DRENMAR-945111 format. One record per residue (C-alpha): residue number from 1; x, y negated, z. Coordinates in steps of 0.25 Angstrom, whole numbers, plus 2048, in hexadecimal, padded with zeros to 3 digits. Each point is the difference from the previous one (the first is absolute). Example, Ala and Ser with C-alpha at 12.3 -4.5 7.8 and 13.67 -1.06 7.14 Angstrom:
REM residues 2
<node nr="1" u="831" v="812" w="81F"/>
<node nr="2" u="806" v="7F2" w="7FE"/>
REM end
This chain:
REM residues 308
<node nr="1" u="3DF" v="647" w="738"/>
<node nr="2" u="7F5" v="809" w="7FA"/>
<node nr="3" u="7FD" v="80F" w="805"/>
<node nr="4" u="805" v="805" w="7F2"/>
<node nr="5" u="80D" v="7F9" w="802"/>
<node nr="6" u="802" v="805" w="80E"/>
<node nr="7" u="7FE" v="80E" w="7FB"/>
<node nr="8" u="80C" v="7FF" w="7F7"/>
<node nr="9" u="80D" v="805" w="806"/>
<node nr="10" u="808" v="7F7" w="809"/>
<node nr="11" u="80D" v="7FB" w="7F9"/>
<node nr="12" u="80C" v="7FC" w="809"/>
<node nr="13" u="807" v="7F5" w="7F8"/>
<node nr="14" u="80E" v="7FE" w="806"/>
<node nr="15" u="809" v="7F4" w="7FC"/>
<node nr="16" u="80E" v="801" w="805"/>
<node nr="17" u="807" v="7F3" w="802"/>
<node nr="18" u="80E" v="7FB" w="803"/>
<node nr="19" u="803" v="7F1" w="7FD"/>
<node nr="20" u="7F4" v="800" w="7F7"/>
<node nr="21" u="7FA" v="7F2" w="803"/>
<node nr="22" u="802" v="7FB" w="7F2"/>
<node nr="23" u="7F7" v="80A" w="7FA"/>
<node nr="24" u="7F8" v="807" w="80B"/>
<node nr="25" u="7F3" v="7F7" w="7FE"/>
<node nr="26" u="7FF" v="805" w="7F2"/>
<node nr="27" u="801" v="80E" w="804"/>
<node nr="28" u="7F6" v="7FE" w="80B"/>
<node nr="29" u="7F6" v="7F9" w="7F7"/>
<node nr="30" u="802" v="80C" w="7F6"/>
<node nr="31" u="7FA" v="809" w="80B"/>
<node nr="32" u="7F5" v="7F6" w="803"/>
<node nr="33" u="7FC" v="800" w="7F1"/>
<node nr="34" u="7FE" v="80F" w="7FF"/>
<node nr="35" u="7F3" v="805" w="7FA"/>
<node nr="36" u="800" v="80B" w="809"/>
<node nr="37" u="7FB" v="7FC" w="80E"/>
<node nr="38" u="803" v="80B" w="80A"/>
<node nr="39" u="80E" v="7FC" w="804"/>
<node nr="40" u="808" v="7FE" w="80C"/>
<node nr="41" u="80D" v="7F7" w="7FF"/>
<node nr="42" u="80C" v="802" w="808"/>
<node nr="43" u="80D" v="7F7" w="7FE"/>
<node nr="44" u="80C" v="806" w="806"/>
<node nr="45" u="80C" v="7F6" w="802"/>
<node nr="46" u="80E" v="805" w="802"/>
<node nr="47" u="805" v="7F4" w="808"/>
<node nr="48" u="800" v="7F5" w="7F6"/>
<node nr="49" u="809" v="7F5" w="802"/>
<node nr="50" u="7F7" v="7F6" w="7F9"/>
<node nr="51" u="7F1" v="7FD" w="803"/>
<node nr="52" u="7FA" v="80C" w="7F9"/>
<node nr="53" u="7F9" v="804" w="80D"/>
<node nr="54" u="7FA" v="7F2" w="803"/>
<node nr="55" u="7FB" v="7FF" w="7F1"/>
<node nr="56" u="7F9" v="80E" w="801"/>
<node nr="57" u="7FA" v="7FD" w="80E"/>
<node nr="58" u="7FA" v="7F3" w="7FA"/>
<node nr="59" u="7FB" v="807" w="7F4"/>
<node nr="60" u="7FA" v="80B" w="808"/>
<node nr="61" u="7F8" v="7F6" w="809"/>
<node nr="62" u="7F8" v="7FB" w="7F5"/>
<node nr="63" u="7FF" v="80D" w="7F7"/>
<node nr="64" u="7FE" v="80B" w="80A"/>
<node nr="65" u="7F1" v="801" w="7FF"/>
<node nr="66" u="802" v="806" w="7F2"/>
<node nr="67" u="806" v="80C" w="805"/>
<node nr="68" u="7FC" v="80C" w="809"/>
<node nr="69" u="80D" v="7FD" w="808"/>
<node nr="70" u="80B" v="7F6" w="7FE"/>
<node nr="71" u="80D" v="7FF" w="808"/>
<node nr="72" u="80F" v="7FB" w="800"/>
<node nr="73" u="80A" v="809" w="807"/>
<node nr="74" u="80E" v="7FC" w="804"/>
<node nr="75" u="80C" v="806" w="806"/>
<node nr="76" u="80C" v="7FA" w="808"/>
<node nr="77" u="80B" v="804" w="7F7"/>
<node nr="78" u="802" v="804" w="7F1"/>
<node nr="79" u="7FE" v="80F" w="7FE"/>
<node nr="80" u="800" v="802" w="7F1"/>
<node nr="81" u="7F6" v="801" w="7F6"/>
<node nr="82" u="7FC" v="80F" w="802"/>
<node nr="83" u="7FD" v="7FE" w="80F"/>
<node nr="84" u="7F8" v="7F3" w="7FC"/>
<node nr="85" u="7F8" v="808" w="7F6"/>
<node nr="86" u="7FD" v="80B" w="80A"/>
<node nr="87" u="7FC" v="7F6" w="80B"/>
<node nr="88" u="7F6" v="7F9" w="7F7"/>
<node nr="89" u="7FA" v="80D" w="7FB"/>
<node nr="90" u="7FF" v="806" w="80D"/>
<node nr="91" u="7F8" v="7F4" w="806"/>
<node nr="92" u="7F5" v="803" w="7F6"/>
<node nr="93" u="7F5" v="80A" w="7FF"/>
<node nr="94" u="7FC" v="800" w="7F2"/>
<node nr="95" u="7FE" v="80D" w="7F8"/>
<node nr="96" u="809" v="7FA" w="7F5"/>
<node nr="97" u="80D" v="7F8" w="800"/>
<node nr="98" u="804" v="7F4" w="7F8"/>
<node nr="99" u="80E" v="7FB" w="803"/>
<node nr="100" u="807" v="7F4" w="7F9"/>
<node nr="101" u="80A" v="7F5" w="803"/>
<node nr="102" u="7FD" v="7F2" w="804"/>
<node nr="103" u="805" v="7FA" w="7F3"/>
<node nr="104" u="7F8" v="809" w="7F7"/>
<node nr="105" u="7F1" v="7FF" w="7FD"/>
<node nr="106" u="7F4" v="809" w="7FE"/>
<node nr="107" u="7F7" v="7FE" w="7F4"/>
<node nr="108" u="7F1" v="7FF" w="803"/>
<node nr="109" u="7FD" v="80E" w="7FB"/>
<node nr="110" u="80B" v="807" w="808"/>
<node nr="111" u="7F9" v="806" w="80B"/>
<node nr="112" u="7F3" v="803" w="7F9"/>
<node nr="113" u="808" v="807" w="7F4"/>
<node nr="114" u="808" v="808" w="80A"/>
<node nr="115" u="7F5" v="805" w="809"/>
<node nr="116" u="7F7" v="803" w="7F4"/>
<node nr="117" u="80B" v="809" w="7FA"/>
<node nr="118" u="803" v="807" w="80D"/>
<node nr="119" u="7F1" v="803" w="803"/>
<node nr="120" u="7FF" v="806" w="7F2"/>
<node nr="121" u="80D" v="808" w="801"/>
<node nr="122" u="800" v="807" w="80E"/>
<node nr="123" u="80D" v="807" w="7FD"/>
<node nr="124" u="808" v="7F3" w="7FE"/>
<node nr="125" u="809" v="7FD" w="80C"/>
<node nr="126" u="808" v="7F4" w="7FB"/>
<node nr="127" u="7FB" v="7F7" w="7F5"/>
<node nr="128" u="809" v="7F7" w="7F7"/>
<node nr="129" u="7FC" v="7F6" w="7F6"/>
<node nr="130" u="806" v="7F5" w="7F7"/>
<node nr="131" u="805" v="7F3" w="806"/>
<node nr="132" u="802" v="7F2" w="7FA"/>
<node nr="133" u="80D" v="7F9" w="802"/>
<node nr="134" u="800" v="7F1" w="803"/>
<node nr="135" u="809" v="7F6" w="806"/>
<node nr="136" u="80D" v="7FA" w="7FD"/>
<node nr="137" u="804" v="801" w="7F1"/>
<node nr="138" u="7F3" v="808" w="7FD"/>
<node nr="139" u="7F5" v="7FC" w="7F7"/>
<node nr="140" u="7F6" v="809" w="808"/>
<node nr="141" u="7FD" v="80A" w="7F5"/>
<node nr="142" u="80A" v="80A" w="803"/>
<node nr="143" u="7FA" v="80D" w="804"/>
<node nr="144" u="808" v="80B" w="808"/>
<node nr="145" u="7F9" v="80E" w="7FE"/>
<node nr="146" u="804" v="80E" w="805"/>
<node nr="147" u="7F7" v="806" w="7F6"/>
<node nr="148" u="80B" v="806" w="7F8"/>
<node nr="149" u="804" v="808" w="80C"/>
<node nr="150" u="7F3" v="806" w="802"/>
<node nr="151" u="7FC" v="803" w="7F1"/>
<node nr="152" u="80E" v="804" w="7FA"/>
<node nr="153" u="808" v="807" w="80C"/>
<node nr="154" u="7FE" v="80E" w="804"/>
<node nr="155" u="7FE" v="802" w="80F"/>
<node nr="156" u="80F" v="804" w="802"/>
<node nr="157" u="805" v="7F4" w="7F8"/>
<node nr="158" u="7F6" v="7F7" w="808"/>
<node nr="159" u="806" v="806" w="80D"/>
<node nr="160" u="80F" v="7FD" w="7FC"/>
<node nr="161" u="7FD" v="7F3" w="7FA"/>
<node nr="162" u="7FA" v="7FB" w="80D"/>
<node nr="163" u="80C" v="806" w="808"/>
<node nr="164" u="80B" v="7F8" w="7F9"/>
<node nr="165" u="7F8" v="7F4" w="7FC"/>
<node nr="166" u="7F4" v="7F7" w="806"/>
<node nr="167" u="7F7" v="801" w="7F4"/>
<node nr="168" u="7F3" v="7FE" w="807"/>
<node nr="169" u="7FB" v="7F2" w="803"/>
<node nr="170" u="7FE" v="7FF" w="80F"/>
<node nr="171" u="7F7" v="7F3" w="7FF"/>
<node nr="172" u="7F7" v="808" w="7F7"/>
<node nr="173" u="7FE" v="80C" w="80A"/>
<node nr="174" u="7F3" v="804" w="807"/>
<node nr="175" u="800" v="80B" w="809"/>
<node nr="176" u="7F7" v="808" w="809"/>
<node nr="177" u="803" v="7FE" w="80F"/>
<node nr="178" u="7FF" v="80F" w="802"/>
<node nr="179" u="80B" v="802" w="7F7"/>
<node nr="180" u="809" v="7F5" w="806"/>
<node nr="181" u="7FD" v="807" w="80E"/>
<node nr="182" u="804" v="80E" w="7FB"/>
<node nr="183" u="80D" v="7FB" w="7FA"/>
<node nr="184" u="804" v="7F9" w="80D"/>
<node nr="185" u="800" v="7F2" w="7FA"/>
<node nr="186" u="80C" v="7F9" w="7FB"/>
<node nr="187" u="80E" v="804" w="804"/>
<node nr="188" u="805" v="7F5" w="80A"/>
<node nr="189" u="80E" v="806" w="800"/>
<node nr="190" u="800" v="7FA" w="7F2"/>
<node nr="191" u="7FE" v="7F2" w="804"/>
<node nr="192" u="800" v="7F8" w="7F3"/>
<node nr="193" u="7F9" v="80A" w="7F6"/>
<node nr="194" u="7F3" v="805" w="804"/>
<node nr="195" u="7FA" v="804" w="7F2"/>
<node nr="196" u="80A" v="80A" w="7F9"/>
<node nr="197" u="802" v="809" w="80C"/>
<node nr="198" u="7F1" v="801" w="802"/>
<node nr="199" u="7FD" v="803" w="7F1"/>
<node nr="200" u="80A" v="80B" w="801"/>
<node nr="201" u="7FB" v="806" w="80D"/>
<node nr="202" u="7F2" v="7FF" w="7FA"/>
<node nr="203" u="804" v="807" w="7F3"/>
<node nr="204" u="807" v="80C" w="807"/>
<node nr="205" u="7F5" v="801" w="80A"/>
<node nr="206" u="7F7" v="803" w="7F4"/>
<node nr="207" u="7F7" v="7F4" w="801"/>
<node nr="208" u="7F9" v="7FC" w="7F3"/>
<node nr="209" u="805" v="7F3" w="7FA"/>
<node nr="210" u="7F7" v="7FA" w="7F6"/>
<node nr="211" u="7FF" v="7F4" w="7F6"/>
<node nr="212" u="7F5" v="7F7" w="7FC"/>
<node nr="213" u="801" v="7F7" w="7F4"/>
<node nr="214" u="7FC" v="7F3" w="806"/>
<node nr="215" u="808" v="7F4" w="805"/>
<node nr="216" u="7FE" v="7FE" w="80F"/>
<node nr="217" u="80B" v="7F7" w="805"/>
<node nr="218" u="809" v="7F5" w="7FD"/>
<node nr="219" u="80F" v="802" w="804"/>
<node nr="220" u="808" v="7F3" w="802"/>
<node nr="221" u="80E" v="7FF" w="7FB"/>
<node nr="222" u="806" v="7F9" w="80C"/>
<node nr="223" u="810" v="800" w="801"/>
<node nr="224" u="7FF" v="7FF" w="80F"/>
<node nr="225" u="7F7" v="80C" w="801"/>
<node nr="226" u="806" v="80C" w="807"/>
<node nr="227" u="7FE" v="809" w="7F4"/>
<node nr="228" u="809" v="7F6" w="7F8"/>
<node nr="229" u="80B" v="7FD" w="80B"/>
<node nr="230" u="802" v="80E" w="803"/>
<node nr="231" u="805" v="803" w="7F2"/>
<node nr="232" u="80C" v="7F8" w="802"/>
<node nr="233" u="803" v="805" w="80E"/>
<node nr="234" u="80B" v="80A" w="802"/>
<node nr="235" u="7F9" v="804" w="80D"/>
<node nr="236" u="7F3" v="803" w="7F9"/>
<node nr="237" u="806" v="807" w="7F5"/>
<node nr="238" u="807" v="809" w="809"/>
<node nr="239" u="7F3" v="803" w="808"/>
<node nr="240" u="7F9" v="804" w="7F3"/>
<node nr="241" u="80B" v="809" w="7FC"/>
<node nr="242" u="801" v="806" w="80E"/>
<node nr="243" u="7F1" v="803" w="7FF"/>
<node nr="244" u="801" v="807" w="7F3"/>
<node nr="245" u="80C" v="808" w="804"/>
<node nr="246" u="7FD" v="803" w="80F"/>
<node nr="247" u="7F1" v="801" w="800"/>
<node nr="248" u="7FC" v="805" w="7F3"/>
<node nr="249" u="80B" v="803" w="7F6"/>
<node nr="250" u="807" v="80C" w="807"/>
<node nr="251" u="7F4" v="808" w="802"/>
<node nr="252" u="7F7" v="7FC" w="7F5"/>
<node nr="253" u="809" v="800" w="7F4"/>
<node nr="254" u="802" v="80F" w="802"/>
<node nr="255" u="7F2" v="802" w="7FB"/>
<node nr="256" u="801" v="7F8" w="7F3"/>
<node nr="257" u="80A" v="800" w="7F4"/>
<node nr="258" u="805" v="7F2" w="7FD"/>
<node nr="259" u="7FF" v="804" w="7F1"/>
<node nr="260" u="7F1" v="7FE" w="802"/>
<node nr="261" u="803" v="7F2" w="806"/>
<node nr="262" u="808" v="7FD" w="7F3"/>
<node nr="263" u="7F5" v="805" w="7F7"/>
<node nr="264" u="7F5" v="7F8" w="807"/>
<node nr="265" u="808" v="7F3" w="801"/>
<node nr="266" u="804" v="801" w="7F1"/>
<node nr="267" u="7F1" v="800" w="7FC"/>
<node nr="268" u="7FE" v="7F3" w="807"/>
<node nr="269" u="80D" v="7F8" w="7FF"/>
<node nr="270" u="805" v="803" w="7F2"/>
<node nr="271" u="7F9" v="7F5" w="7FA"/>
<node nr="272" u="809" v="7F6" w="808"/>
<node nr="273" u="80D" v="806" w="7FC"/>
<node nr="274" u="800" v="801" w="7F1"/>
<node nr="275" u="80F" v="802" w="7FF"/>
<node nr="276" u="803" v="80F" w="803"/>
<node nr="277" u="80D" v="7FD" w="806"/>
<node nr="278" u="7F9" v="7F6" w="80A"/>
<node nr="279" u="7F5" v="809" w="803"/>
<node nr="280" u="80A" v="80C" w="803"/>
<node nr="281" u="808" v="7F7" w="809"/>
<node nr="282" u="7F4" v="7FB" w="807"/>
<node nr="283" u="7FA" v="80E" w="802"/>
<node nr="284" u="80D" v="806" w="805"/>
<node nr="285" u="801" v="7F6" w="80B"/>
<node nr="286" u="7F1" v="7FE" w="804"/>
<node nr="287" u="7F9" v="80D" w="7FD"/>
<node nr="288" u="809" v="80A" w="806"/>
<node nr="289" u="7FC" v="800" w="80F"/>
<node nr="290" u="80E" v="804" w="804"/>
<node nr="291" u="804" v="7F2" w="7FD"/>
<node nr="292" u="7F8" v="7FC" w="80C"/>
<node nr="293" u="806" v="80A" w="809"/>
<node nr="294" u="80E" v="7FB" w="7FC"/>
<node nr="295" u="7FB" v="7F2" w="802"/>
<node nr="296" u="7FB" v="803" w="80E"/>
<node nr="297" u="80E" v="806" w="804"/>
<node nr="298" u="807" v="7F4" w="7FB"/>
<node nr="299" u="7F7" v="7F6" w="808"/>
<node nr="300" u="801" v="809" w="80C"/>
<node nr="301" u="80F" v="7FF" w="7FF"/>
<node nr="302" u="801" v="7F1" w="7FD"/>
<node nr="303" u="7F4" v="7FA" w="808"/>
<node nr="304" u="7FC" v="80A" w="80B"/>
<node nr="305" u="809" v="7FB" w="80B"/>
<node nr="306" u="7FD" v="7F2" w="7FD"/>
<node nr="307" u="7F0" v="802" w="800"/>
<node nr="308" u="7FE" v="80B" w="80A"/>
REM end
């Protein structure tokens, strides 16, 4: 590694895994192939039942020299994705943090492009970019972009959108460690959703969330992934609703009119609902935040005793 490469900021790349043996080598190879050199690699496993840890350790044994530091960390019981993310990030020392799951991949330009932007924009705390969708049923050309939220929403609309929906692509986030530390990391009381509560906390803390128009990651459509399985789980639905209601909704909704929410959403979604009747019904259900509070009360009534 040249002196010029060493002088660049150290980046902690953290891969969080749970039963990821099928795809983890692809994820690891994507870090190895980065054009940016000053990287430390941490794999944080959340008590996988398959041979993910063994696969990672074997890979590390033959690839560790490429990194400033490379390590696999494990635990003796499953703790949830938020705690798993925190363990991996806190094990590293890089000025910047790149976090992604063991079934996704980084494009070769990912770290280089993110660091370049952050060095030029000293006010940026969290940086988002585009990501390419691939995997089951995908042709590999679909792009998920948060550009519309940064370019067409007011600050208040952006706040409210993130409060009720997870509109920011977690695999495409790049952040400063100082900001992560200042915000206290991910909320481990919300075991299965690390990203959305962190975005909300960052926005309300006045952090600068910015966007760069480049594609940096590949997001795998995997039916066995946590992000997919939790969508059909009453427990996780209840958890998400409780977050919105108990942690954010009651205090934060006093500050923002839900009419701004409806306005912002209509600018983005109207093209998907050409029928006025269909769009009106959709808006009444999903854009009024009181729907989520009522949903939370229902889940609490039905499921709380079962899952507490």
